[in-house]
C-alpha positions as CSV (number, residue, x, y, z in Angstrom):
1,M,-3.1,-145.8,-198.1
2,T,-5.4,-142.6,-198.9
3,L,-7.9,-140.4,-196.7
4,T,-10.1,-138.4,-198.4
5,I,-12.8,-136.4,-196.7
6,G,-15.2,-134.3,-198.8
7,G,-12.7,-134.5,-201.8
8,F,-9.8,-133.1,-199.8
9,T,-6.6,-135.5,-198.6
10,H,-6.6,-135.9,-194.7
11,T,-4.0,-138.9,-194.8
12,E,-1.0,-136.8,-193.1
13,A,-3.1,-135.7,-190.4
14,L,-4.0,-139.6,-189.3
15,Q,-3.1,-140.7,-185.8
16,E,-1.1,-143.8,-186.0
17,G,-3.4,-146.9,-185.4
18,S,-6.8,-144.7,-184.6
19,L,-8.2,-145.7,-188.4
20,V,-10.5,-148.6,-187.5
21,I,-12.8,-150.0,-190.2
22,R,-15.8,-153.0,-189.0
23,S,-17.6,-154.6,-191.3
24,Y,-21.0,-156.5,-190.0
25,G,-22.9,-159.7,-191.1
26,A,-25.5,-157.9,-193.2
27,L,-22.9,-156.2,-195.0
28,R,-23.3,-152.8,-193.1
29,S,-19.8,-151.1,-192.3
30,S,-18.5,-148.3,-189.8
31,F,-15.6,-146.2,-189.8
32,R,-13.7,-144.2,-187.1
33,A,-10.3,-142.2,-187.0
34,T,-8.7,-139.4,-185.6
35,L,-6.9,-136.4,-187.2
36,S,-4.4,-134.6,-185.4
37,F,-3.9,-130.9,-186.5
38,S,-0.8,-128.5,-185.3
39,T,-2.7,-125.4,-187.3
40,V,-6.1,-124.8,-188.6
41,P,-6.6,-126.8,-191.9
42,R,-8.2,-125.0,-194.7
43,F,-11.0,-127.7,-195.5
44,L,-12.5,-128.9,-192.0
45,P,-14.4,-132.6,-192.2
46,K,-17.8,-131.9,-191.7
47,V,-21.0,-134.4,-191.4
48,G,-22.6,-135.4,-194.3
49,Q,-19.5,-135.4,-196.6
50,E,-18.6,-138.5,-197.9
51,I,-15.6,-140.6,-196.9
52,L,-13.4,-142.4,-199.2
53,L,-10.4,-144.9,-198.1
54,S,-8.5,-146.2,-201.0
55,E,-4.7,-147.5,-201.6
56,D,-3.0,-147.9,-205.3
57,D,-6.4,-146.4,-206.9
58,T,-8.4,-149.3,-205.3
59,L,-11.3,-148.2,-203.1
60,I,-11.0,-150.1,-199.5
61,W,-14.0,-148.2,-198.2
62,G,-16.5,-145.7,-198.7
63,G,-19.6,-144.0,-197.0
64,I,-20.5,-141.0,-194.9
65,L,-19.0,-139.1,-191.9
66,V,-22.1,-138.8,-189.2
67,E,-20.2,-137.8,-186.3
68,V,-17.2,-135.8,-185.5
69,E,-15.7,-134.8,-182.1
70,Q,-13.4,-131.8,-181.9
71,V,-11.0,-131.3,-178.6
72,C,-8.9,-128.1,-178.9
73,H,-5.4,-127.8,-177.3
74,S,-4.6,-124.4,-178.3
75,T,-6.1,-121.4,-180.4
76,K,-4.5,-123.6,-183.4
77,S,-3.9,-127.1,-182.9
78,F,-6.7,-129.9,-182.2
79,T,-7.4,-133.6,-182.6
80,M,-11.0,-134.7,-184.1
81,T,-12.1,-138.0,-183.8
82,L,-14.6,-139.1,-186.9
83,R,-16.8,-141.3,-187.2
84,G,-18.6,-142.8,-190.5
85,Q,-20.9,-145.1,-191.7
86,G,-21.3,-147.2,-194.9
87,Y,-23.3,-145.7,-197.9
88,E,-26.5,-147.9,-196.5
89,Q,-26.6,-144.5,-194.3
90,I,-27.9,-142.8,-197.1
91,L,-31.4,-145.2,-196.7
92,Q,-31.1,-144.7,-193.1
93,R,-31.2,-140.6,-193.5
94,F,-33.5,-140.7,-196.4
95,C,-37.4,-140.3,-195.7
96,L,-39.8,-141.2,-198.2
97,P,-43.1,-139.7,-199.0
98,A,-46.5,-141.6,-198.3
99,I,-46.7,-144.5,-200.9
100,Y,-49.5,-146.5,-202.1
101,L,-48.4,-149.7,-204.4
102,P,-51.4,-151.5,-205.6
103,G,-50.9,-155.4,-206.8
104,F,-46.9,-155.6,-206.4
105,T,-44.7,-158.5,-205.1
106,P,-42.1,-157.5,-202.5
107,S,-39.4,-157.3,-204.6
108,R,-41.1,-155.3,-207.5
109,A,-42.4,-152.9,-204.7
110,V,-38.5,-152.5,-203.7
111,E,-37.6,-151.6,-207.3
112,T,-40.5,-149.3,-208.1
113,I,-39.7,-147.2,-205.1
114,F,-36.2,-147.3,-205.6
115,R,-36.5,-145.7,-209.2
116,T,-39.5,-143.6,-208.3
117,Y,-38.9,-141.7,-204.9
118,L,-34.9,-142.1,-204.4
119,N,-33.2,-138.9,-205.2
120,P,-30.6,-139.9,-207.7
121,E,-28.1,-137.3,-206.3
122,D,-27.6,-139.8,-203.5
123,G,-25.8,-141.9,-206.0
124,L,-27.1,-145.0,-205.3
125,T,-27.7,-147.5,-208.2
126,L,-30.2,-150.5,-208.5
127,G,-28.0,-153.5,-208.4
128,I,-29.4,-157.2,-207.7
129,V,-33.2,-157.6,-206.3
130,E,-34.2,-161.4,-206.5
131,E,-37.6,-162.7,-206.9
132,G,-39.3,-163.7,-203.6
133,L,-42.8,-164.3,-203.1
134,T,-44.4,-164.5,-206.6
135,K,-48.3,-163.4,-205.3
136,S,-48.8,-159.6,-205.6
137,C,-50.6,-157.6,-202.9
138,S,-51.3,-153.9,-201.9
139,Y,-48.6,-151.6,-199.8
140,V,-49.6,-148.9,-197.9
141,F,-46.3,-146.9,-196.5
142,Y,-46.9,-143.6,-194.5
143,P,-43.9,-141.4,-194.3
144,A,-40.9,-143.3,-193.3
145,K,-37.5,-143.5,-193.6
146,A,-36.3,-145.9,-197.2
147,S,-34.4,-148.2,-194.6
148,S,-37.7,-149.3,-192.7
149,V,-39.6,-149.5,-195.7
150,F,-36.8,-151.9,-197.3
151,D,-36.6,-153.7,-194.0
152,R,-40.4,-154.3,-194.5
153,L,-40.5,-155.6,-198.1
154,A,-37.2,-157.2,-197.2
155,N,-38.6,-159.2,-194.5
156,E,-41.7,-160.1,-196.2
157,N,-39.3,-162.5,-197.9
158,G,-37.3,-163.3,-195.6
159,F,-34.2,-161.7,-197.3
160,V,-31.7,-159.1,-196.5
161,W,-30.6,-155.9,-198.4
162,W,-27.2,-153.8,-198.7
163,V,-25.6,-151.6,-200.3
164,D,-22.0,-152.0,-201.5
165,K,-18.9,-150.1,-201.5
166,E,-19.4,-149.0,-205.3
167,K,-23.3,-147.8,-204.0
168,L,-25.1,-150.4,-205.4
169,F,-28.3,-151.8,-203.7
170,H,-29.0,-155.4,-203.5
171,M,-31.8,-157.3,-202.1
172,R,-31.5,-160.8,-201.8
173,A,-32.1,-164.1,-200.1
174,L,-28.5,-164.8,-198.8
175,L,-25.5,-162.9,-198.7
176,P,-23.0,-163.9,-201.7
177,R,-21.0,-167.1,-200.8
178,I,-17.8,-167.0,-200.8
179,E,-16.1,-170.0,-200.8
180,A,-13.1,-170.8,-198.5
181,D,-9.2,-171.1,-199.8
182,L,-8.2,-170.5,-196.3
183,C,-9.3,-173.1,-193.3
184,I,-8.8,-173.1,-189.2
185,D,-6.7,-176.2,-188.3
186,L,-5.9,-176.3,-184.8
187,T,-4.4,-179.7,-185.7
188,E,-1.9,-178.3,-188.0
189,K,-2.5,-180.9,-190.8
190,K,-4.1,-178.9,-193.4
191,D,-1.8,-177.4,-196.0
192,N,-4.2,-174.8,-196.9
193,R,-4.7,-173.5,-193.0
194,L,-4.0,-170.2,-192.2
195,K,-0.7,-170.4,-190.6
196,D,-1.0,-166.5,-189.1
197,I,-3.0,-166.6,-186.2
198,Q,-2.1,-164.5,-183.8
199,T,-4.9,-165.1,-181.4
200,F,-8.0,-167.6,-181.2
201,V,-10.8,-167.5,-179.1
202,Y,-14.4,-169.9,-179.1
203,R,-17.6,-168.9,-177.9
204,S,-20.7,-170.5,-177.7
205,S,-23.8,-168.6,-177.1
206,T,-27.9,-169.4,-177.4
207,A,-28.3,-165.4,-177.8
208,D,-28.6,-165.5,-181.7
209,Y,-29.5,-169.2,-181.8
210,R,-33.1,-170.5,-183.3
211,N,-34.3,-173.9,-184.5
212,V,-38.0,-172.9,-184.8
213,Q,-39.1,-169.8,-187.2
214,Y,-43.0,-168.5,-187.3
215,V,-44.3,-166.6,-189.9
216,Y,-47.8,-165.3,-190.2
217,N,-49.7,-162.6,-191.9
218,R,-52.4,-161.4,-189.6
219,G,-54.6,-159.6,-192.0
220,L,-55.2,-163.1,-193.5
221,D,-55.0,-165.0,-190.3
222,V,-52.4,-167.3,-191.8
223,I,-49.8,-168.9,-189.4
224,G,-46.4,-171.4,-190.6
225,N,-43.6,-172.4,-189.1
226,Y,-40.6,-174.4,-190.0
227,I,-38.3,-176.4,-187.9
228,H,-34.4,-176.8,-188.6
229,V,-35.3,-180.9,-187.2
230,D,-31.4,-181.4,-186.8
231,R,-30.8,-178.1,-185.2
232,L,-33.8,-179.1,-182.5
233,M,-32.8,-182.8,-181.9
234,E,-29.2,-181.4,-180.9
235,M,-30.8,-179.2,-178.2
236,S,-33.2,-181.5,-177.1
237,E,-30.5,-183.8,-176.1
238,R,-29.1,-181.0,-173.8
239,Y,-32.3,-179.7,-172.1
240,G,-36.1,-180.2,-172.3
241,S,-37.8,-179.7,-175.6
242,G,-34.5,-178.1,-177.3
243,A,-36.9,-175.5,-178.8
244,Y,-35.4,-172.0,-179.4
245,G,-38.0,-170.1,-181.6
246,A,-38.8,-166.9,-183.1
247,S,-41.6,-165.1,-185.2
248,S,-41.7,-162.7,-188.0
249,E,-44.5,-161.0,-190.0
250,S,-45.1,-161.0,-193.7
251,T,-48.1,-159.5,-195.1
252,A,-47.2,-161.5,-198.5
253,V,-47.6,-164.5,-197.3
254,T,-51.5,-165.9,-198.3
255,H,-51.6,-169.6,-197.2
256,Q,-49.3,-172.0,-194.6
257,T,-47.1,-173.3,-197.3
258,E,-45.8,-169.8,-198.0
259,A,-45.4,-169.2,-194.6
260,Q,-43.3,-172.1,-194.2
261,S,-41.2,-171.4,-197.0
262,V,-40.5,-167.8,-195.5
263,G,-39.6,-169.4,-192.2
264,E,-37.3,-171.9,-193.9
265,Q,-35.2,-168.8,-195.7
266,I,-35.2,-167.0,-192.5
267,L,-33.5,-169.8,-190.9
268,A,-31.3,-170.6,-193.3
269,G,-29.5,-166.9,-192.6
270,S,-29.7,-167.6,-189.0
271,C,-26.4,-168.7,-186.8
272,G,-25.6,-171.9,-184.9
273,E,-24.2,-171.8,-181.3
274,G,-20.8,-171.6,-182.2
275,E,-18.4,-168.3,-182.8
276,I,-14.8,-168.3,-183.5
277,E,-12.7,-164.9,-183.3
278,F,-9.1,-164.7,-184.4
279,T,-6.4,-161.7,-185.2
280,T,-4.6,-162.1,-188.4
281,D,-2.4,-159.7,-190.6
282,S,-3.8,-161.9,-193.6
283,D,-6.5,-160.2,-195.8
284,K,-7.6,-162.9,-197.6
285,F,-11.3,-162.9,-195.8
286,S,-14.5,-161.6,-196.5
287,L,-18.0,-161.2,-195.0
288,G,-19.6,-164.0,-196.1
289,Q,-16.7,-166.1,-196.7
290,M,-17.3,-169.9,-195.6
291,V,-14.5,-171.1,-193.4
292,G,-13.8,-174.8,-192.1
293,V,-13.0,-175.3,-188.6
294,T,-11.2,-178.0,-186.5
295,A,-10.5,-177.4,-183.2
296,P,-10.6,-180.3,-181.0
297,V,-9.2,-178.3,-177.8
298,C,-12.9,-176.6,-178.3
299,G,-14.8,-179.5,-179.1
300,I,-14.8,-179.3,-182.7
301,E,-13.3,-183.0,-183.2
302,T,-14.3,-182.8,-187.3
303,E,-14.5,-180.0,-189.8
304,T,-17.4,-177.6,-189.3
305,Q,-18.5,-175.0,-191.4
306,F,-18.4,-171.4,-189.9
307,C,-19.2,-168.2,-192.0
308,V,-17.6,-164.7,-191.5
309,T,-20.0,-162.2,-189.7
310,E,-17.7,-159.6,-189.0
311,I,-14.0,-158.1,-189.7
312,R,-12.6,-155.1,-187.6
313,A,-9.4,-153.8,-189.4
314,V,-7.0,-151.6,-187.4
315,Y,-4.6,-149.4,-189.8
316,F,-0.8,-148.8,-188.5
317,L,2.6,-149.2,-189.4
318,N,1.9,-148.9,-192.9
319,R,-0.7,-152.0,-192.9
320,F,-4.0,-153.7,-191.7
321,R,-4.5,-155.8,-189.1
322,Y,-7.8,-157.8,-188.8
323,T,-9.8,-159.1,-186.2
324,V,-12.1,-161.6,-187.7
325,T,-15.2,-162.9,-186.3
326,A,-17.1,-166.2,-187.7
327,K,-20.1,-168.1,-186.5
328,Q,-21.1,-171.6,-187.1
329,T,-23.5,-172.4,-190.2
330,D,-25.0,-175.4,-191.4
331,T,-26.5,-174.0,-194.9
332,G,-24.3,-171.2,-196.0
333,P,-23.7,-167.5,-195.7
334,L,-25.4,-165.6,-192.4
335,S,-27.0,-162.2,-192.2
336,I,-26.3,-161.4,-188.7
337,A,-28.3,-158.1,-187.5
338,S,-25.7,-157.1,-184.4
339,W,-24.4,-154.3,-186.5
340,E,-27.8,-152.5,-185.6
341,R,-27.3,-152.7,-181.8
342,V,-23.4,-151.4,-182.5
343,L,-24.0,-148.6,-184.7
344,A,-27.1,-147.7,-182.6
345,G,-25.2,-147.4,-179.8
346,G,-22.6,-145.3,-181.7
347,T,-19.5,-147.8,-180.8
348,T,-17.3,-148.5,-183.7
349,N,-14.4,-149.8,-182.0
């Protein structure tokens, strides 16, 4: 494994067990590591530099160094704690000028802004931008972070956006779906079960759960809602109406049917109540991967689909150990925004 920062290798200074990579549900990621120096190196890592983590010429992770904390032990020796973010950091720091776009769909607006206003020196490339609502409208943006502008345009369709490790920008209805080749089977009957489960935790929560989604356009006084009937019936058997609702604004919807369609899209990327977390040395799991889970001890009598929404990889003894989090899904890949709270709080381990 090779750690490069700002074009210079710092692998030998890496403290054992300090390198942690966390990947989050909407394909965001963070990096944390501690370097130890007995003498002052020729090239000190500096915030704003690019971080590359590779193994056998294969890129494992790439991003930007955003925070450095240096603790001095003498006039020459010190330890340095580094925190980085994936390449989405470029859009979180880049401020766009005022932009007026007459007669654009949300997806075409994204493509136009990307090609016209982003600085090519940042190295980002336009990847897949799926078509959403086809009605054109006018957009006025005051100077704002590129990430917030793309957030608004993605939300118009109920989409998500991300930047991958190859610096490709994507905006799509759902995260890429990765079919499971491994399952979790605590009955130990299925041949394709993960056999290297070191710890296993099951949680259920209503924190991110919803079964009713409202979408509105206040300018046109358009309101529509989509109800996930199966989820609603399940929760109503437990208490009251069973309704867990949320709302979102979209200036691109022009009538109730479009608002309902966007609401359905949003619920398609939202999670159920269940969550599993397990540790393993297997590197066969990726964000968006579907995992069948059978765990009667947790009340999961028949195989239930979960989607991998977070992976924490810790490097020590020349290998990674993984903590994988997956949330219950009944439609497909999930777009979980918990990474925002983690990164905003500066916590990456």
